[in-house]
C-alpha positions as CSV (number, residue, x, y, z in Angstrom):
1,M,27.1,8.8,4.3
2,S,27.6,12.5,3.5
3,D,24.9,14.9,4.4
4,T,25.9,17.3,1.6
5,N,23.7,17.2,-1.4
6,P,25.3,18.9,-4.5
7,T,21.8,19.9,-5.7
8,G,21.3,22.1,-2.7
9,L,18.2,20.2,-1.6
10,D,17.8,19.3,2.0
11,A,17.3,15.6,1.2
12,Y,19.2,12.4,0.9
13,K,20.7,11.7,-2.5
14,P,19.4,8.7,-4.5
15,A,22.5,6.6,-3.8
16,E,22.1,7.3,-0.1
17,I,18.4,6.4,-0.2
18,A,19.3,3.0,-1.7
19,H,21.5,2.3,1.2
20,L,18.9,3.5,3.7
21,V,16.2,1.3,2.1
22,E,18.4,-1.7,2.1
23,T,19.4,-1.2,5.8
24,A,15.7,-0.8,6.7
25,G,15.0,-4.1,4.9
26,V,17.6,-5.8,7.2
27,A,16.0,-4.3,10.2
28,K,12.5,-5.4,9.1
29,A,13.8,-9.0,8.6
30,G,15.2,-8.9,12.2
31,L,11.9,-8.2,13.9
32,S,10.3,-10.9,15.9
33,A,7.2,-12.7,14.6
34,A,5.1,-11.0,17.3
35,Q,6.4,-7.5,16.5
36,T,6.0,-8.1,12.7
37,L,2.4,-9.3,13.1
38,T,1.4,-6.6,15.4
39,L,2.8,-3.8,13.2
40,A,1.2,-5.5,10.2
41,V,-2.2,-5.6,11.8
42,L,-1.8,-1.9,12.5
43,A,-0.8,-1.2,8.9
44,G,-3.9,-3.1,7.6
45,A,-6.1,-1.0,9.8
46,F,-4.3,2.2,8.8
47,I,-4.8,1.5,5.1
48,G,-8.4,0.6,5.8
49,F,-9.0,4.0,7.4
50,G,-7.7,5.5,4.2
51,G,-10.1,3.3,2.2
52,A,-13.0,4.3,4.4
53,A,-12.2,8.0,3.9
54,Y,-11.9,7.4,0.2
55,T,-15.3,5.7,0.2
56,M,-16.9,8.7,2.0
57,V,-15.3,11.2,-0.4
58,M,-16.7,9.3,-3.4
59,T,-20.2,9.1,-1.9
60,G,-22.4,11.3,-4.1
61,A,-19.6,11.9,-6.6
62,D,-19.3,10.6,-10.2
63,A,-16.7,7.8,-9.8
64,G,-15.4,8.6,-13.3
65,F,-14.9,12.3,-12.6
66,G,-11.1,13.0,-12.4
67,P,-11.1,15.8,-9.8
68,A,-13.3,13.8,-7.4
69,R,-11.0,10.8,-7.8
70,F,-8.0,13.0,-7.1
71,L,-9.6,14.2,-3.9
72,G,-10.3,10.6,-3.0
73,G,-6.6,9.9,-3.6
74,V,-5.6,12.7,-1.3
75,V,-7.6,11.4,1.6
76,F,-6.6,7.8,0.9
77,S,-3.0,8.9,1.4
78,L,-3.9,9.0,5.1
79,G,-3.3,5.2,5.2
80,L,0.4,5.3,4.1
81,I,1.0,8.5,6.1
82,L,0.0,6.6,9.2
83,V,2.1,3.6,8.2
84,I,5.3,5.6,7.5
85,V,5.1,8.3,10.1
86,G,3.4,6.2,12.8
87,G,5.5,3.1,12.1
88,A,3.9,-0.1,10.8
89,E,4.6,-3.0,8.4
90,L,2.9,-2.8,5.0
91,F,3.2,-5.7,2.5
92,T,3.3,-3.6,-0.6
93,G,6.0,-1.3,0.7
94,N,8.0,-4.3,1.9
95,A,8.6,-5.3,-1.7
96,L,11.6,-3.0,-1.4
97,M,13.2,-5.6,0.9
98,V,14.2,-7.5,-2.3
99,M,17.2,-5.1,-2.4
100,A,18.6,-6.5,0.8
101,A,17.8,-10.1,-0.3
102,V,19.6,-9.7,-3.6
103,D,22.7,-8.3,-1.9
104,R,22.5,-11.3,0.6
105,R,22.1,-9.1,3.6
106,I,19.0,-11.1,4.4
107,T,18.1,-14.6,3.3
108,L,15.3,-15.6,1.0
109,A,13.7,-17.4,3.9
110,A,13.8,-14.2,6.0
111,L,12.2,-12.2,3.1
112,L,9.4,-14.7,2.6
113,R,8.8,-15.0,6.4
114,N,8.4,-11.2,6.6
115,W,6.1,-11.1,3.6
116,G,4.0,-13.9,4.9
117,L,3.6,-12.5,8.3
118,V,3.0,-9.0,7.1
119,Y,0.4,-10.1,4.5
120,L,-1.5,-12.1,7.1
121,G,-1.3,-9.2,9.6
122,N,-2.5,-6.6,6.9
123,L,-5.4,-8.9,6.1
124,L,-6.4,-9.2,9.7
125,G,-6.2,-5.5,10.3
126,A,-8.1,-4.5,7.2
127,V,-10.9,-7.1,7.5
128,G,-11.2,-6.3,11.2
129,L,-11.6,-2.6,10.4
130,A,-14.2,-3.4,7.8
131,L,-16.1,-5.4,10.4
132,A,-15.9,-2.5,12.8
133,F,-17.4,-0.1,10.1
134,G,-20.1,-2.7,9.4
135,L,-21.1,-2.7,13.1
136,S,-20.9,1.2,13.2
137,G,-24.0,1.6,11.1
138,L,-22.1,3.9,8.7
139,L,-22.5,1.4,5.9
140,D,-26.3,1.4,6.1
141,G,-26.7,4.7,4.2
142,P,-25.1,6.4,1.2
143,M,-21.6,5.4,2.2
144,G,-22.7,1.7,2.0
145,E,-24.0,2.2,-1.5
146,T,-20.7,3.6,-2.6
147,A,-18.9,0.7,-0.8
148,Q,-21.0,-1.7,-2.8
149,T,-20.1,0.0,-6.1
150,I,-16.4,-0.1,-5.3
151,A,-16.4,-3.7,-4.3
152,R,-18.4,-4.8,-7.4
153,G,-16.1,-3.0,-9.7
154,K,-13.0,-4.6,-8.2
155,A,-14.6,-8.1,-8.3
156,A,-15.5,-7.7,-11.9
157,L,-11.9,-7.0,-13.1
158,E,-10.5,-9.6,-15.4
159,P,-7.3,-11.3,-14.0
160,G,-5.0,-9.7,-16.6
161,A,-6.4,-6.3,-15.9
162,A,-6.2,-6.8,-12.1
163,F,-2.6,-8.0,-12.4
164,M,-1.4,-5.1,-14.5
165,R,-3.2,-2.5,-12.4
166,G,-1.4,-4.2,-9.4
167,V,2.0,-3.8,-11.1
168,L,1.4,-0.1,-11.9
169,C,0.0,0.6,-8.5
170,N,2.8,-0.8,-6.4
171,A,5.4,0.9,-8.6
172,L,3.9,4.2,-7.4
173,V,3.5,3.0,-3.8
174,C,7.1,1.9,-3.6
175,L,8.2,5.1,-5.2
176,A,6.3,6.9,-2.5
177,V,8.1,4.9,0.2
178,W,11.4,5.5,-1.6
179,L,10.8,9.2,-1.6
180,T,10.0,9.2,2.1
181,F,13.6,8.0,2.7
182,A,14.8,11.2,1.0
183,A,13.0,13.4,3.4
184,R,14.6,14.5,6.7
185,T,11.4,15.7,8.4
186,A,7.9,14.2,9.0
187,A,6.4,17.0,6.9
188,G,8.7,16.1,4.1
189,K,7.7,12.4,4.3
190,I,4.0,13.3,4.2
191,L,4.4,15.4,1.1
192,A,6.5,12.6,-0.5
193,I,3.6,10.2,0.1
194,L,0.8,12.5,-1.1
195,W,1.4,12.7,-4.8
196,P,2.3,9.1,-5.8
197,I,-0.6,7.7,-3.7
198,S,-3.1,10.3,-5.0
199,G,-1.9,9.4,-8.5
200,F,-2.5,5.7,-8.2
201,V,-6.0,6.3,-6.9
202,L,-6.8,8.8,-9.5
203,L,-5.7,6.3,-12.2
204,G,-7.9,3.5,-10.8
205,L,-5.0,1.2,-10.0
206,E,-5.2,-1.8,-7.6
207,H,-3.6,-2.1,-4.2
208,S,-3.9,-5.5,-2.5
209,V,-4.0,-4.2,1.1
210,A,-6.5,-1.5,0.2
211,N,-8.7,-4.2,-1.4
212,M,-8.4,-6.3,1.8
213,Y,-10.6,-3.5,3.3
214,L,-12.6,-2.2,0.4
215,I,-13.9,-5.5,-0.9
216,P,-15.1,-6.8,2.6
217,Q,-16.5,-3.3,3.3
218,G,-18.6,-3.7,0.2
219,M,-19.6,-7.2,1.0
220,L,-20.8,-6.1,4.5
221,A,-22.8,-3.3,2.8
222,G,-24.6,-5.9,0.7
223,A,-22.6,-5.9,-2.6
224,G,-23.2,-9.6,-3.2
225,V,-19.6,-10.2,-4.1
226,T,-18.6,-13.9,-3.6
227,F,-15.6,-15.0,-1.6
228,G,-14.2,-16.6,-4.8
229,A,-14.4,-13.3,-6.7
230,A,-12.7,-11.5,-3.7
231,L,-9.9,-14.1,-3.5
232,S,-9.3,-14.0,-7.2
233,N,-9.0,-10.2,-7.1
234,L,-6.5,-10.4,-4.2
235,L,-4.5,-13.1,-5.9
236,W,-3.9,-11.3,-9.1
237,V,-3.5,-7.9,-7.6
238,T,-1.0,-9.2,-5.0
239,L,1.1,-10.9,-7.7
240,G,1.1,-7.6,-9.7
241,N,2.0,-5.6,-6.6
242,I,5.0,-7.9,-6.0
243,L,6.2,-7.5,-9.6
244,G,5.7,-3.8,-9.7
245,G,7.4,-3.1,-6.3
246,A,10.1,-5.7,-6.2
247,G,11.0,-5.7,-9.9
248,G,9.9,-2.3,-11.2
249,V,11.4,-0.3,-8.3
250,A,13.6,-2.2,-5.9
251,L,15.7,-4.1,-8.5
252,A,15.9,-1.2,-10.8
253,Y,17.3,1.1,-8.1
254,R,19.5,-1.7,-6.8
255,F,21.0,-2.1,-10.3
256,A,21.5,1.7,-10.6
257,Y,23.0,2.4,-7.2
258,L,24.1,-0.7,-5.3
259,R,25.9,-2.9,-7.8
């Protein structure tokens, strides 16, 4: 691939990004089960740290106040920054692997194997971090009250709303991941992550891995959310995340650049 960009920007061109994303998908599919699960557990914890930071930022703030939510989105970006720059496997970002599957560079079985292992690992990492915060005592005070409010709000979402918020959310998350492939430096990758992720939090959209942390965090704080309500939210948000990332971003860019 040529390093020369006719726009003059020090970034990879969109067609080059498409090839980089597809090649990364092949590499992800080639990881062993132990590697995949370990990196997925880390990613679940990383997103959980972003969720914890968001919870603390929103403590004492009006949850409907846009500037406060934007600040919450900025600190929540910590999670994806750790995933991308630190190196980990995130289910929502791995929706982009569909590009490699459609072009038969990986099999459908390999794609589903990766998604299954990464989803499980993300869940273990996120719930494990929620348990750690529960034992820390931090959820006994004002942060815990905010955690309860967040969890109750997510559990109360109707399936259709949870699904569509999941679609919109992962379109932005996968666009953030896509933009990181354009950047040639760690600083560039961080800036590429910041705005799409801040935007989805600001807009109140739903991210399955974030909810793997935020809902258990609220339950541990005493939110009274049932396991059934938590699982329902995760189901519909996950399905929406798959459609928004795999269909709304991966297949659209594959059609545009890799046909």
